[in-house]
Backbone atoms as SQL, in Angstrom:
CREATE TABLE atoms (id INTEGER PRIMARY KEY, chain TEXT, resi INTEGER, resn TEXT, atom TEXT, x REAL, y REAL, z REAL);
INSERT INTO atoms VALUES
  (1, 'A', 1, 'UNK', 'N', -9.057, 24.286, -7.691),
  (2, 'A', 1, 'UNK', 'CA', -9.344, 23.010, -8.125),
  (3, 'A', 1, 'UNK', 'C', -9.950, 22.041, -6.886),
  (4, 'A', 2, 'UNK', 'N', -10.889, 21.425, -7.123),
  (5, 'A', 2, 'UNK', 'CA', -11.460, 19.990, -6.465),
  (6, 'A', 2, 'UNK', 'C', -10.551, 19.056, -6.241),
  (7, 'A', 3, 'UNK', 'N', -10.691, 17.541, -5.759),
  (8, 'A', 3, 'UNK', 'CA', -9.891, 16.959, -5.585),
  (9, 'A', 3, 'UNK', 'C', -11.110, 16.136, -6.425),
  (10, 'A', 4, 'UNK', 'N', -10.866, 14.483, -6.918),
  (11, 'A', 4, 'UNK', 'CA', -11.828, 14.189, -7.417),
  (12, 'A', 4, 'UNK', 'C', -11.636, 12.527, -7.139),
  (13, 'A', 5, 'UNK', 'N', -12.359, 12.056, -6.792),
  (14, 'A', 5, 'UNK', 'CA', -12.508, 10.434, -6.581),
  (15, 'A', 5, 'UNK', 'C', -13.050, 9.341, -7.681),
  (16, 'A', 6, 'UNK', 'N', -12.011, 8.560, -8.062),
  (17, 'A', 6, 'UNK', 'CA', -12.999, 7.964, -9.071),
  (18, 'A', 6, 'UNK', 'C', -11.850, 6.540, -8.820),
  (19, 'A', 7, 'UNK', 'N', -12.473, 5.157, -9.212),
  (20, 'A', 7, 'UNK', 'CA', -12.490, 3.992, -8.832),
  (21, 'A', 7, 'UNK', 'C', -11.243, 3.790, -10.482),
  (22, 'A', 8, 'UNK', 'N', -9.932, 3.371, -10.160),
  (23, 'A', 8, 'UNK', 'CA', -9.677, 3.252, -11.664),
  (24, 'A', 8, 'UNK', 'C', -8.749, 1.764, -11.955),
  (25, 'A', 9, 'UNK', 'N', -8.981, 0.741, -13.209),
  (26, 'A', 9, 'UNK', 'CA', -8.095, -0.438, -13.299),
  (27, 'A', 9, 'UNK', 'C', -7.072, -0.015, -13.385),
  (28, 'A', 10, 'UNK', 'N', -6.439, -1.538, -12.133),
  (29, 'A', 10, 'UNK', 'CA', -4.963, -1.090, -12.269),
  (30, 'A', 10, 'UNK', 'C', -4.746, -2.784, -12.412),
  (31, 'A', 11, 'UNK', 'N', -3.653, -3.166, -13.325),
  (32, 'A', 11, 'UNK', 'CA', -3.238, -3.823, -13.345),
  (33, 'A', 11, 'UNK', 'C', -2.310, -4.448, -12.222),
  (34, 'A', 12, 'UNK', 'N', -2.285, -6.014, -12.002),
  (35, 'A', 12, 'UNK', 'CA', -1.479, -6.675, -10.617),
  (36, 'A', 12, 'UNK', 'C', -0.840, -8.400, -11.629),
  (37, 'A', 13, 'UNK', 'N', 0.064, -8.407, -10.569),
  (38, 'A', 13, 'UNK', 'CA', 0.617, -9.869, -10.855),
  (39, 'A', 13, 'UNK', 'C', 0.311, -10.751, -12.061),
  (40, 'A', 14, 'UNK', 'N', 0.425, -11.416, -12.981),
  (41, 'A', 14, 'UNK', 'CA', -0.286, -12.294, -13.546),
  (42, 'A', 14, 'UNK', 'C', -1.292, -12.186, -14.280),
  (43, 'A', 15, 'UNK', 'N', -1.342, -10.756, -14.995),
  (44, 'A', 15, 'UNK', 'CA', -2.448, -10.436, -15.532),
  (45, 'A', 15, 'UNK', 'C', -3.673, -10.556, -14.504),
  (46, 'A', 16, 'UNK', 'N', -3.485, -9.960, -13.093),
  (47, 'A', 16, 'UNK', 'CA', -5.342, -9.833, -12.478),
  (48, 'A', 16, 'UNK', 'C', -5.062, -8.311, -12.458),
  (49, 'A', 17, 'UNK', 'N', -6.514, -8.174, -13.019),
  (50, 'A', 17, 'UNK', 'CA', -7.362, -6.405, -12.543),
  (51, 'A', 17, 'UNK', 'C', -7.906, -6.591, -11.207),
  (52, 'A', 18, 'UNK', 'N', -7.914, -5.161, -10.973),
  (53, 'A', 18, 'UNK', 'CA', -8.805, -4.946, -10.097),
  (54, 'A', 18, 'UNK', 'C', -9.198, -3.752, -10.055),
  (55, 'A', 19, 'UNK', 'N', -10.033, -2.753, -9.298),
  (56, 'A', 19, 'UNK', 'CA', -9.900, -1.314, -9.347),
  (57, 'A', 19, 'UNK', 'C', -9.662, -0.808, -7.741),
  (58, 'A', 20, 'UNK', 'N', -8.416, 0.393, -7.812),
  (59, 'A', 20, 'UNK', 'CA', -8.214, 1.097, -6.720),
  (60, 'A', 20, 'UNK', 'C', -8.979, 2.344, -6.780),
  (61, 'A', 21, 'UNK', 'N', -9.775, 2.934, -5.903),
  (62, 'A', 21, 'UNK', 'CA', -10.418, 4.407, -5.734),
  (63, 'A', 21, 'UNK', 'C', -9.192, 5.306, -5.130),
  (64, 'A', 22, 'UNK', 'N', -8.912, 6.216, -6.759),
  (65, 'A', 22, 'UNK', 'CA', -7.818, 6.974, -7.028),
  (66, 'A', 22, 'UNK', 'C', -8.300, 8.293, -6.488),
  (67, 'A', 23, 'UNK', 'N', -7.370, 9.574, -6.278),
  (68, 'A', 23, 'UNK', 'CA', -7.562, 10.644, -5.592),
  (69, 'A', 23, 'UNK', 'C', -6.626, 11.293, -7.387),
  (70, 'A', 24, 'UNK', 'N', -7.871, 12.046, -8.114),
  (71, 'A', 24, 'UNK', 'CA', -6.942, 13.051, -9.505),
  (72, 'A', 24, 'UNK', 'C', -6.318, 14.096, -9.307),
  (73, 'A', 25, 'UNK', 'N', -5.238, 14.053, -9.371),
  (74, 'A', 25, 'UNK', 'CA', -3.545, 15.209, -8.739),
  (75, 'A', 25, 'UNK', 'C', -3.837, 15.736, -10.406),
  (76, 'A', 26, 'UNK', 'N', -4.167, 16.809, -10.581),
  (77, 'A', 26, 'UNK', 'CA', -3.775, 17.664, -11.608),
  (78, 'A', 26, 'UNK', 'C', -5.057, 18.115, -12.421),
  (79, 'A', 27, 'UNK', 'N', -5.250, 18.636, -13.632),
  (80, 'A', 27, 'UNK', 'CA', -6.268, 18.656, -14.576),
  (81, 'A', 27, 'UNK', 'C', -6.886, 17.493, -14.938),
  (82, 'A', 28, 'UNK', 'N', -7.432, 17.408, -16.091),
  (83, 'A', 28, 'UNK', 'CA', -8.299, 16.532, -16.158),
  (84, 'A', 28, 'UNK', 'C', -8.022, 15.733, -17.272),
  (85, 'A', 29, 'UNK', 'N', -7.621, 14.845, -17.322),
  (86, 'A', 29, 'UNK', 'CA', -7.041, 14.043, -18.143),
  (87, 'A', 29, 'UNK', 'C', -6.988, 12.705, -18.303),
  (88, 'A', 30, 'UNK', 'N', -7.517, 12.529, -19.711),
  (89, 'A', 30, 'UNK', 'CA', -8.133, 10.524, -20.121),
  (90, 'A', 30, 'UNK', 'C', -7.324, 9.024, -19.710),
  (91, 'A', 31, 'UNK', 'N', -7.367, 8.555, -18.806),
  (92, 'A', 31, 'UNK', 'CA', -6.568, 7.489, -18.328),
  (93, 'A', 31, 'UNK', 'C', -7.054, 6.059, -18.635),
  (94, 'A', 32, 'UNK', 'N', -8.478, 6.576, -19.500),
  (95, 'A', 32, 'UNK', 'CA', -8.733, 4.943, -19.729),
  (96, 'A', 32, 'UNK', 'C', -8.317, 3.926, -20.979),
  (97, 'A', 33, 'UNK', 'N', -7.075, 4.981, -21.976),
  (98, 'A', 33, 'UNK', 'CA', -6.454, 3.394, -22.690),
  (99, 'A', 33, 'UNK', 'C', -5.284, 3.354, -22.330),
  (100, 'A', 34, 'UNK', 'N', -4.759, 3.177, -21.219),
  (101, 'A', 34, 'UNK', 'CA', -4.401, 2.675, -20.454),
  (102, 'A', 34, 'UNK', 'C', -4.400, 1.549, -19.221),
  (103, 'A', 35, 'UNK', 'N', -4.334, 1.060, -18.685),
  (104, 'A', 35, 'UNK', 'CA', -4.478, 0.468, -16.996),
  (105, 'A', 35, 'UNK', 'C', -2.680, 0.704, -16.857),
  (106, 'A', 36, 'UNK', 'N', -2.800, 1.200, -15.327),
  (107, 'A', 36, 'UNK', 'CA', -1.865, 1.459, -15.019),
  (108, 'A', 36, 'UNK', 'C', -0.865, 0.739, -14.127),
  (109, 'A', 37, 'UNK', 'N', -0.554, 0.041, -13.870),
  (110, 'A', 37, 'UNK', 'CA', 0.876, -0.815, -12.865),
  (111, 'A', 37, 'UNK', 'C', 0.364, -0.543, -11.390),
  (112, 'A', 38, 'UNK', 'N', 0.082, -1.441, -10.747),
  (113, 'A', 38, 'UNK', 'CA', 0.276, -1.745, -9.532),
  (114, 'A', 38, 'UNK', 'C', 1.486, -1.598, -8.607),
  (115, 'A', 39, 'UNK', 'N', 2.467, -1.581, -9.486),
  (116, 'A', 39, 'UNK', 'CA', 3.453, -1.856, -8.680),
  (117, 'A', 39, 'UNK', 'C', 3.974, -0.483, -8.388),
  (118, 'A', 40, 'UNK', 'N', 3.936, 0.367, -8.318),
  (119, 'A', 40, 'UNK', 'CA', 4.487, 2.121, -8.222),
  (120, 'A', 40, 'UNK', 'C', 3.886, 1.698, -5.927),
  (121, 'A', 41, 'UNK', 'N', 2.824, 0.954, -6.038),
  (122, 'A', 41, 'UNK', 'CA', 2.181, 0.965, -5.200),
  (123, 'A', 41, 'UNK', 'C', 2.960, -0.435, -4.110),
  (124, 'A', 42, 'UNK', 'N', 3.229, -1.001, -4.297),
  (125, 'A', 42, 'UNK', 'CA', 3.888, -1.386, -3.703),
  (126, 'A', 42, 'UNK', 'C', 4.894, -1.641, -3.749),
  (127, 'A', 43, 'UNK', 'N', 6.099, -1.578, -4.217),
  (128, 'A', 43, 'UNK', 'CA', 7.142, -0.440, -4.745),
  (129, 'A', 43, 'UNK', 'C', 7.134, 0.579, -3.300),
  (130, 'A', 44, 'UNK', 'N', 6.175, 1.142, -3.009),
  (131, 'A', 44, 'UNK', 'CA', 6.394, 2.164, -2.432),
  (132, 'A', 44, 'UNK', 'C', 6.082, 1.767, -0.395),
  (133, 'A', 45, 'UNK', 'N', 5.645, 0.827, -0.900),
  (134, 'A', 45, 'UNK', 'CA', 5.431, 0.115, 0.492),
  (135, 'A', 45, 'UNK', 'C', 6.450, -0.814, 1.133),
  (136, 'A', 46, 'UNK', 'N', 6.861, -1.025, -0.206),
  (137, 'A', 46, 'UNK', 'CA', 8.577, -2.086, -0.328),
  (138, 'A', 46, 'UNK', 'C', 9.503, -1.255, 0.696),
  (139, 'A', 47, 'UNK', 'N', 9.312, -0.005, -0.169),
  (140, 'A', 47, 'UNK', 'CA', 10.725, 1.274, 0.489),
  (141, 'A', 47, 'UNK', 'C', 10.591, 1.291, 1.951),
  (142, 'A', 48, 'UNK', 'N', 9.138, 1.427, 1.619),
  (143, 'A', 48, 'UNK', 'CA', 9.003, 2.264, 3.473),
  (144, 'A', 48, 'UNK', 'C', 9.075, 1.273, 4.159),
  (145, 'A', 49, 'UNK', 'N', 8.515, 0.179, 4.400),
  (146, 'A', 49, 'UNK', 'CA', 8.910, -1.963, 4.696),
  (147, 'A', 49, 'UNK', 'C', 10.272, -1.430, 5.014),
  (148, 'A', 50, 'UNK', 'N', 11.171, -1.106, 4.485),
  (149, 'A', 50, 'UNK', 'CA', 12.328, -1.050, 4.273),
  (150, 'A', 50, 'UNK', 'C', 13.670, -0.547, 5.486),
  (151, 'A', 51, 'UNK', 'N', 13.315, 0.666, 5.073),
  (152, 'A', 51, 'UNK', 'CA', 13.832, 2.143, 5.919),
  (153, 'A', 51, 'UNK', 'C', 13.489, 1.751, 7.214),
  (154, 'A', 52, 'UNK', 'N', 12.409, 1.453, 7.894),
  (155, 'A', 52, 'UNK', 'CA', 11.772, 1.606, 8.996),
  (156, 'A', 52, 'UNK', 'C', 12.600, 0.146, 9.729),
  (157, 'A', 53, 'UNK', 'N', 12.297, -0.977, 9.021),
  (158, 'A', 53, 'UNK', 'CA', 13.447, -2.293, 9.494),
  (159, 'A', 53, 'UNK', 'C', 14.626, -2.110, 9.260),
  (160, 'A', 54, 'UNK', 'N', 15.354, -0.723, 8.713),
  (161, 'A', 54, 'UNK', 'CA', 16.908, -0.587, 8.811),
  (162, 'A', 54, 'UNK', 'C', 16.621, 0.045, 9.830),
  (163, 'A', 55, 'UNK', 'N', 15.834, 0.877, 10.592),
  (164, 'A', 55, 'UNK', 'CA', 15.519, 1.826, 11.943),
  (165, 'A', 55, 'UNK', 'C', 15.771, 0.923, 12.734),
  (166, 'A', 56, 'UNK', 'N', 14.741, -0.191, 12.781),
  (167, 'A', 56, 'UNK', 'CA', 14.490, -0.960, 14.218),
  (168, 'A', 56, 'UNK', 'C', 15.801, -1.494, 14.491),
  (169, 'A', 57, 'UNK', 'N', 16.568, -2.073, 13.545),
  (170, 'A', 57, 'UNK', 'CA', 17.477, -3.010, 13.550),
  (171, 'A', 57, 'UNK', 'C', 18.583, -2.128, 14.341),
  (172, 'A', 58, 'UNK', 'N', 19.010, -0.910, 13.915),
  (173, 'A', 58, 'UNK', 'CA', 19.398, 0.167, 14.929),
  (174, 'A', 58, 'UNK', 'C', 19.068, 0.433, 16.646),
  (175, 'A', 59, 'UNK', 'N', 17.747, 0.326, 16.239),
  (176, 'A', 59, 'UNK', 'CA', 17.619, 0.293, 17.867),
  (177, 'A', 59, 'UNK', 'C', 17.180, -1.004, 18.757),
  (178, 'A', 60, 'UNK', 'N', 16.857, -1.564, 18.035),
  (179, 'A', 60, 'UNK', 'CA', 17.237, -2.893, 18.715),
  (180, 'A', 60, 'UNK', 'C', 15.870, -3.489, 19.571),
  (181, 'A', 61, 'UNK', 'N', 14.368, -3.144, 19.500),
  (182, 'A', 61, 'UNK', 'CA', 13.221, -3.161, 19.997),
  (183, 'A', 61, 'UNK', 'C', 12.987, -4.403, 20.136),
  (184, 'A', 62, 'UNK', 'N', 12.462, -5.147, 21.413),
  (185, 'A', 62, 'UNK', 'CA', 11.831, -6.623, 21.400),
  (186, 'A', 62, 'UNK', 'C', 10.950, -6.440, 20.670),
  (187, 'A', 63, 'UNK', 'N', 10.049, -5.803, 20.327),
  (188, 'A', 63, 'UNK', 'CA', 8.717, -5.746, 20.003),
  (189, 'A', 63, 'UNK', 'C', 8.560, -4.457, 19.420),
  (190, 'A', 64, 'UNK', 'N', 8.174, -4.619, 17.719),
  (191, 'A', 64, 'UNK', 'CA', 7.249, -3.000, 17.288),
  (192, 'A', 64, 'UNK', 'C', 6.732, -3.732, 16.118),
  (193, 'A', 65, 'UNK', 'N', 5.800, -2.636, 16.424),
  (194, 'A', 65, 'UNK', 'CA', 4.746, -2.277, 14.821),
  (195, 'A', 65, 'UNK', 'C', 4.234, -1.327, 14.728),
  (196, 'A', 66, 'UNK', 'N', 4.317, -1.558, 13.194),
  (197, 'A', 66, 'UNK', 'CA', 4.298, -0.002, 12.728),
  (198, 'A', 66, 'UNK', 'C', 2.872, 0.271, 11.316),
  (199, 'A', 67, 'UNK', 'N', 2.373, 1.050, 12.257),
  (200, 'A', 67, 'UNK', 'CA', 1.752, 1.400, 11.057),
  (201, 'A', 67, 'UNK', 'C', 1.471, 2.239, 10.235),
  (202, 'A', 68, 'UNK', 'N', 0.836, 2.405, 9.222),
  (203, 'A', 68, 'UNK', 'CA', 0.619, 3.888, 8.014),
  (204, 'A', 68, 'UNK', 'C', -0.238, 3.948, 7.402),
  (205, 'A', 69, 'UNK', 'N', -0.779, 4.554, 6.469),
  (206, 'A', 69, 'UNK', 'CA', -1.946, 4.855, 5.362),
  (207, 'A', 69, 'UNK', 'C', -1.161, 5.246, 3.953),
  (208, 'A', 70, 'UNK', 'N', -1.624, 4.754, 3.248),
  (209, 'A', 70, 'UNK', 'CA', -1.373, 5.237, 1.627),
  (210, 'A', 70, 'UNK', 'C', -2.609, 5.944, 1.279),
  (211, 'A', 71, 'UNK', 'N', -2.644, 6.739, 0.514),
  (212, 'A', 71, 'UNK', 'CA', -3.598, 7.155, -0.373),
  (213, 'A', 71, 'UNK', 'C', -3.044, 6.633, -1.879),
  (214, 'A', 72, 'UNK', 'N', -3.877, 6.165, -2.893),
  (215, 'A', 72, 'UNK', 'CA', -3.775, 6.118, -3.768),
  (216, 'A', 72, 'UNK', 'C', -4.391, 7.315, -4.974),
  (217, 'A', 73, 'UNK', 'N', -3.319, 7.718, -6.253),
  (218, 'A', 73, 'UNK', 'CA', -3.611, 8.839, -6.637),
  (219, 'A', 73, 'UNK', 'C', -2.946, 8.650, -7.925),
  (220, 'A', 74, 'UNK', 'N', -4.049, 9.158, -8.759),
  (221, 'A', 74, 'UNK', 'CA', -3.433, 9.568, -10.747),
  (222, 'A', 74, 'UNK', 'C', -2.600, 10.516, -10.803),
  (223, 'A', 75, 'UNK', 'N', -1.644, 10.325, -11.652),
  (224, 'A', 75, 'UNK', 'CA', -1.269, 11.660, -12.236),
  (225, 'A', 75, 'UNK', 'C', -0.743, 11.559, -13.106),
  (226, 'A', 76, 'UNK', 'N', -0.968, 12.151, -14.299),
  (227, 'A', 76, 'UNK', 'CA', -0.232, 12.095, -15.579),
  (228, 'A', 76, 'UNK', 'C', -0.678, 10.703, -15.941),
  (229, 'A', 77, 'UNK', 'N', -1.703, 10.320, -16.308),
  (230, 'A', 77, 'UNK', 'CA', -1.820, 9.374, -16.160),
  (231, 'A', 77, 'UNK', 'C', -1.775, 7.595, -15.124),
  (232, 'A', 78, 'UNK', 'N', -0.660, 7.533, -14.563),
  (233, 'A', 78, 'UNK', 'CA', -0.149, 6.573, -13.910),
  (234, 'A', 78, 'UNK', 'C', -0.433, 6.389, -11.875),
  (235, 'A', 79, 'UNK', 'N', -0.064, 5.457, -11.772),
  (236, 'A', 79, 'UNK', 'CA', -0.609, 5.172, -9.788),
  (237, 'A', 79, 'UNK', 'C', 0.321, 6.215, -9.690),
  (238, 'A', 80, 'UNK', 'N', -0.314, 6.932, -7.954),
  (239, 'A', 80, 'UNK', 'CA', 1.189, 7.753, -7.320),
  (240, 'A', 80, 'UNK', 'C', 0.698, 7.018, -5.879),
  (241, 'A', 81, 'UNK', 'N', 1.784, 6.741, -4.792),
  (242, 'A', 81, 'UNK', 'CA', 1.478, 6.702, -3.854),
  (243, 'A', 81, 'UNK', 'C', 1.293, 7.989, -2.827),
  (244, 'A', 82, 'UNK', 'N', 0.634, 8.884, -1.860),
  (245, 'A', 82, 'UNK', 'CA', 0.829, 9.702, -0.637),
  (246, 'A', 82, 'UNK', 'C', 0.628, 8.741, 0.438),
  (247, 'A', 83, 'UNK', 'N', 1.543, 9.363, 0.807),
  (248, 'A', 83, 'UNK', 'CA', 1.107, 9.038, 2.739),
  (249, 'A', 83, 'UNK', 'C', 0.356, 9.908, 3.727),
  (250, 'A', 84, 'UNK', 'N', -0.371, 9.542, 3.530),
  (251, 'A', 84, 'UNK', 'CA', -2.157, 10.106, 4.303),
  (252, 'A', 84, 'UNK', 'C', -1.418, 10.180, 6.154),
  (253, 'A', 85, 'UNK', 'N', -2.104, 10.875, 6.919),
  (254, 'A', 85, 'UNK', 'CA', -2.771, 11.103, 8.056),
  (255, 'A', 85, 'UNK', 'C', -4.106, 10.212, 7.916),
  (256, 'A', 86, 'UNK', 'N', -4.763, 9.163, 8.850),
  (257, 'A', 86, 'UNK', 'CA', -4.741, 8.333, 9.672),
  (258, 'A', 86, 'UNK', 'C', -5.646, 8.356, 10.094),
  (259, 'A', 87, 'UNK', 'N', -6.548, 7.705, 10.593),
  (260, 'A', 87, 'UNK', 'CA', -7.500, 7.873, 11.821),
  (261, 'A', 87, 'UNK', 'C', -7.048, 8.210, 12.989),
  (262, 'A', 88, 'UNK', 'N', -5.606, 8.141, 13.394),
  (263, 'A', 88, 'UNK', 'CA', -5.014, 8.672, 14.362),
  (264, 'A', 88, 'UNK', 'C', -4.454, 10.408, 13.950),
  (265, 'A', 89, 'UNK', 'N', -3.865, 10.757, 14.632),
  (266, 'A', 89, 'UNK', 'CA', -3.044, 12.202, 14.328),
  (267, 'A', 89, 'UNK', 'C', -1.877, 11.992, 13.629),
  (268, 'A', 90, 'UNK', 'N', -1.641, 11.264, 13.260),
  (269, 'A', 90, 'UNK', 'CA', -0.315, 11.273, 12.512),
  (270, 'A', 90, 'UNK', 'C', 0.297, 10.268, 11.210),
  (271, 'A', 91, 'UNK', 'N', 1.086, 10.755, 10.146),
  (272, 'A', 91, 'UNK', 'CA', 1.161, 9.807, 9.515),
  (273, 'A', 91, 'UNK', 'C', 1.637, 8.167, 9.549),
  (274, 'A', 92, 'UNK', 'N', 2.259, 8.260, 10.061),
  (275, 'A', 92, 'UNK', 'CA', 2.874, 7.162, 10.765),
  (276, 'A', 92, 'UNK', 'C', 2.760, 6.654, 12.784),
  (277, 'A', 93, 'UNK', 'N', 2.117, 5.634, 12.928),
  (278, 'A', 93, 'UNK', 'CA', 1.792, 5.513, 14.050),
  (279, 'A', 93, 'UNK', 'C', 3.196, 4.090, 14.370),
  (280, 'A', 94, 'UNK', 'N', 3.965, 4.310, 15.464),
  (281, 'A', 94, 'UNK', 'CA', 5.246, 3.032, 16.214),
  (282, 'A', 94, 'UNK', 'C', 5.345, 2.923, 17.385),
  (283, 'A', 95, 'UNK', 'N', 4.996, 1.731, 17.489),
  (284, 'A', 95, 'UNK', 'CA', 5.342, 1.540, 19.088),
  (285, 'A', 95, 'UNK', 'C', 6.976, 0.444, 18.868),
  (286, 'A', 96, 'UNK', 'N', 7.262, 0.467, 19.624),
  (287, 'A', 96, 'UNK', 'CA', 8.600, 0.247, 20.192),
  (288, 'A', 96, 'UNK', 'C', 8.200, -0.763, 21.811),
  (289, 'A', 97, 'UNK', 'N', 8.665, -2.153, 21.805),
  (290, 'A', 97, 'UNK', 'CA', 9.256, -2.517, 23.061),
  (291, 'A', 97, 'UNK', 'C', 10.610, -2.805, 23.110),
  (292, 'A', 98, 'UNK', 'N', 10.985, -2.370, 24.768),
  (293, 'A', 98, 'UNK', 'CA', 12.585, -3.864, 25.109),
  (294, 'A', 98, 'UNK', 'C', 11.986, -4.077, 26.172),
  (295, 'A', 99, 'UNK', 'N', 12.954, -4.774, 26.736),
  (296, 'A', 99, 'UNK', 'CA', 13.036, -5.202, 28.249),
  (297, 'A', 99, 'UNK', 'C', 12.287, -6.958, 27.921),
  (298, 'A', 100, 'UNK', 'N', 12.249, -7.529, 28.929),
  (299, 'A', 100, 'UNK', 'CA', 11.304, -8.009, 28.702),
  (300, 'A', 100, 'UNK', 'C', 10.160, -8.587, 28.950);
């Protein structure tokens, strides 16, 4: 089965609605009856950032940067996020610096 991209309306905080491009996972289903919340996506970002912050706290670099890509998908009428390969060769690009 081929993956299908579609624009899905999502509900943000304070009633703001926006559209995101999402990949439909699984079979066909009608999701238009309910606008999914974007909270699943923001929760994923917070969880990844929290785990990476904890790791950075342990290794104590002087400077750090992290780059990651998320793909938004629709599964069972809900938004879900996938950690995906970006323009580089890895899902996560991490830079750490020590010293002066």
